[in-house]
C-alpha positions as CSV (number, residue, x, y, z in Angstrom):
1,M,0.2,0.0,0.1
2,G,1.6,3.0,-0.8
3,K,1.6,6.6,0.4
4,F,2.0,10.4,-0.1
5,I,5.1,11.8,1.2
6,E,6.4,15.3,0.8
7,L,9.7,16.4,-1.3
8,V,11.2,20.0,-1.6
9,A,12.6,20.9,-4.9
10,G,15.5,22.7,-5.9
11,D,13.8,26.0,-5.5
12,G,12.2,25.5,-2.1
13,H,8.8,24.4,-3.7
14,Q,7.2,21.4,-1.1
15,L,5.2,19.2,-3.2
16,S,3.2,15.9,-2.5
17,A,4.6,12.4,-4.3
18,Y,2.8,9.2,-4.3
19,R,5.4,6.7,-2.7
20,A,4.9,3.0,-3.1
21,D,7.4,0.5,-1.2
22,P,8.9,-3.0,-2.7
23,G,8.3,-6.0,-0.1
24,G,11.5,-6.8,0.3
25,K,14.8,-4.7,-0.5
26,P,14.7,-2.8,-3.5
27,R,16.1,-3.0,-6.9
28,G,16.6,0.5,-7.7
29,G,14.0,3.4,-7.9
30,I,11.5,4.6,-10.5
31,V,10.4,7.9,-10.5
32,V,6.6,7.8,-12.5
33,I,5.5,10.6,-14.2
34,Q,1.9,11.5,-14.8
35,E,0.0,12.2,-17.3
36,I,-1.9,15.9,-17.2
37,F,-4.7,14.3,-15.2
38,G,-2.3,14.7,-12.1
39,V,-1.5,11.6,-9.5
40,N,-4.7,10.1,-10.0
41,S,-5.8,6.3,-9.6
42,H,-4.2,5.0,-12.5
43,I,-0.5,6.6,-11.7
44,R,-0.8,5.0,-8.1
45,S,-1.6,1.6,-9.8
46,V,1.7,2.2,-12.2
47,A,3.8,2.9,-9.3
48,A,2.2,0.3,-7.5
49,G,2.8,-1.7,-10.0
50,Y,6.6,-1.3,-10.1
51,A,6.9,-2.1,-6.3
52,A,5.7,-5.0,-6.8
53,D,8.4,-5.8,-9.5
54,G,11.0,-4.8,-6.7
55,Y,11.5,-1.2,-6.9
56,L,10.8,1.6,-4.9
57,A,8.2,3.9,-6.8
58,I,8.2,7.8,-6.5
59,A,5.6,9.5,-8.4
60,P,5.2,13.7,-8.0
61,A,2.6,15.3,-7.9
62,M,3.5,18.2,-11.0
63,Y,0.9,20.3,-10.9
64,D,1.6,21.3,-7.2
65,R,2.4,24.3,-8.2
66,L,-0.2,25.4,-9.8
67,E,-3.3,23.2,-7.7
68,R,-2.3,21.1,-4.7
69,N,-3.8,17.5,-4.9
70,F,-5.3,17.6,-8.2
71,E,-6.8,14.8,-9.9
72,V,-9.4,14.0,-12.4
73,G,-10.9,11.4,-14.4
74,Y,-10.9,11.1,-18.2
75,T,-14.2,13.2,-19.0
76,P,-13.9,15.5,-21.7
77,E,-14.1,18.4,-18.9
78,D,-11.6,16.5,-16.7
79,I,-9.0,16.1,-20.1
80,A,-9.4,20.2,-20.2
81,K,-9.0,20.7,-17.1
82,G,-5.9,18.6,-17.6
83,R,-4.7,20.5,-20.4
84,A,-5.4,24.3,-18.8
85,L,-2.9,23.0,-16.7
86,K,-0.5,21.7,-18.2
87,E,-0.5,24.7,-20.5
88,K,0.5,27.2,-17.2
89,A,3.4,24.3,-16.7
90,G,6.6,25.3,-17.5
91,M,9.6,22.4,-18.5
92,A,11.9,24.3,-15.7
93,A,10.1,24.0,-12.9
94,A,9.0,20.4,-13.9
95,L,12.3,19.1,-14.2
96,L,13.3,20.7,-10.8
97,D,10.2,18.4,-9.4
98,V,11.5,15.6,-11.6
99,E,14.9,15.9,-9.8
100,A,13.5,16.0,-6.0
101,A,11.7,13.0,-7.1
102,V,15.2,11.4,-8.3
103,K,16.9,12.1,-5.5
104,A,14.4,10.7,-3.7
105,A,14.5,7.4,-5.4
106,A,18.1,6.7,-5.2
107,Q,18.2,6.0,-1.2
108,A,17.0,2.7,-3.2
109,G,19.9,2.4,-5.6
110,K,20.3,3.6,-9.3
111,V,16.9,5.7,-10.8
112,G,15.1,5.3,-13.8
113,I,11.9,7.2,-15.2
114,V,8.6,6.3,-17.0
115,G,6.1,8.8,-17.9
116,Y,3.0,9.0,-19.7
117,C,1.7,11.5,-22.2
118,W,2.8,14.7,-21.1
119,G,4.8,12.8,-18.4
120,G,6.3,10.7,-21.3
121,Y,7.8,14.6,-22.3
122,I,8.7,15.8,-19.4
123,A,10.6,12.0,-19.2
124,W,12.6,12.8,-22.0
125,M,13.7,15.9,-21.4
126,A,14.5,14.4,-17.8
127,A,16.8,11.9,-19.8
128,A,18.9,15.5,-21.3
129,R,18.8,17.5,-18.5
130,V,18.4,16.1,-14.8
131,P,21.3,14.1,-13.2
132,G,21.4,11.1,-11.7
133,L,19.0,9.0,-14.0
134,A,20.4,5.2,-15.0
135,C,17.6,5.3,-17.6
136,A,14.5,6.6,-18.8
137,A,11.0,5.2,-20.4
138,P,8.8,7.7,-21.9
139,Y,5.9,6.7,-23.0
140,Y,3.8,9.0,-26.0
141,G,5.0,12.4,-25.2
142,G,3.2,15.1,-26.4
143,G,5.9,17.3,-27.0
144,S,8.6,14.7,-27.1
145,T,8.4,14.6,-30.9
146,T,9.1,17.9,-31.7
147,D,12.1,19.7,-33.5
148,E,13.1,21.2,-30.3
149,A,12.7,18.3,-28.2
150,I,14.3,16.0,-30.9
151,A,17.2,18.1,-30.6
152,E,18.1,17.5,-27.0
153,Q,21.0,14.8,-25.9
154,P,19.3,12.3,-23.9
155,K,22.6,11.4,-21.2
156,C,21.1,8.1,-20.3
157,P,19.4,5.0,-22.6
158,V,16.3,6.0,-23.4
159,M,13.2,3.0,-24.1
160,A,10.5,5.2,-25.8
161,H,6.8,4.1,-26.7
162,Y,4.6,5.4,-29.2
163,G,1.1,4.0,-30.8
164,E,0.6,4.3,-34.6
165,K,-2.8,5.7,-34.2
166,D,-1.5,8.6,-31.6
167,E,-4.1,11.4,-33.3
168,H,-1.7,13.5,-31.4
169,I,1.8,12.6,-32.6
170,S,2.7,11.5,-36.3
171,V,4.5,8.3,-36.9
172,E,6.9,10.4,-39.1
173,S,7.8,12.0,-36.0
174,V,8.9,9.4,-33.9
175,K,10.8,7.8,-37.3
176,K,12.6,10.7,-36.9
177,L,13.3,11.0,-33.2
178,A,14.5,7.4,-34.0
179,A,16.7,8.7,-37.2
180,V,18.2,11.6,-34.8
181,H,19.2,9.3,-32.1
182,P,19.9,5.5,-33.1
183,A,22.2,4.7,-29.9
184,Q,17.9,4.7,-28.0
185,T,15.2,2.4,-28.4
186,V,12.0,3.4,-30.1
187,H,9.1,1.1,-30.4
188,L,6.2,1.6,-32.3
189,Y,2.2,-0.1,-31.8
190,P,-0.2,-1.1,-33.4
191,A,-2.3,1.4,-30.9
192,P,-3.6,5.2,-29.9
193,H,-3.0,7.8,-27.6
194,G,-3.0,6.6,-24.4
195,F,-2.6,2.8,-24.8
196,N,-1.3,1.9,-21.3
197,C,-4.3,3.4,-19.7
198,D,-6.9,0.5,-18.5
199,Q,-9.3,3.7,-17.8
200,R,-9.5,4.6,-20.9
201,G,-11.1,3.8,-23.9
202,S,-7.9,4.0,-25.8
203,Y,-6.6,1.1,-23.8
204,D,-5.0,-1.6,-25.7
205,A,-4.1,-4.2,-23.9
206,A,-1.5,-6.5,-25.9
207,S,0.4,-3.3,-26.7
208,A,0.5,-1.9,-22.7
209,K,1.2,-5.6,-21.9
210,L,4.4,-5.8,-24.6
211,A,5.5,-2.1,-23.5
212,R,5.7,-2.7,-19.9
213,E,7.4,-5.9,-20.2
214,R,9.9,-4.4,-22.5
215,T,10.1,-1.6,-20.2
216,L,10.4,-3.8,-17.1
217,A,13.3,-6.1,-19.2
218,F,14.6,-2.3,-19.7
219,F,15.1,-1.2,-16.2
220,R,16.3,-4.7,-14.8
221,E,19.2,-4.1,-16.8
222,H,20.1,-0.2,-16.5
223,I,18.6,-0.5,-12.5
224,G,19.1,-3.6,-11.3
C-alpha cells in the first residue's frame, strides 16, 4: 500500500508525491511521471505495479505548483482541466520537481524514470537535463517529437513507446526522433494515444502488456 510524502525541489517548492515500496530490499528506484490528469488512481496503480516488481516507486505531483492535490478522471471536462494546467506548467520548474523525486528514489539505488502522455515528454527532457538517471522510458510523450525536443541529447539510455494510431503524435515525427537518436530504442505499437491506461477508452491491452514487458526488461538491465 502506497502513501503520500512531501518532497522539496531545488528552488524550495514543496510538493507531494505518491510513494510505493517493494516488499523486500529494493532493486532500485523508479520515478513515475503523471499524465495531465494528476497523480490519480491510474498513476498510483502504475507506481504500485513497479513496487510489486521490486522497485521503490515515487510519483511526484507535477501540478502542485499550480493546484495542490489535483486529480481527475478522463471525461471531456477533466481533459480540459488537465490541459489548462499543462499549458501553465513550465519545463524548468517541472524538471526541478523531477529532480527532487530522483533524489528521493536514489535511496534505493540506481534510478529510472517512466512517464505517460505529458509525463512522457517530461521523461524525455529529464533524460537530457536531470542528473542521476540511469535510464528513461517515455510513453507517447506529447511534445517529445517536436524539432526542439528531438534536438535534446539524452544522457542515459532511453526506451520510448509510441502508438501508430496516435492522433496527437505522427508516425513520421516518431521515425525522425528514432533516426536522429539511433543509439536509443524507439518502439511503435498498433495502438492509439494513451494505450497504456486501462481506465481510458484508448486502452490497448496487448500493446500495453508488450510495452511494459519491454520496459521492465529495460529497467532490469540498467537499474537492477
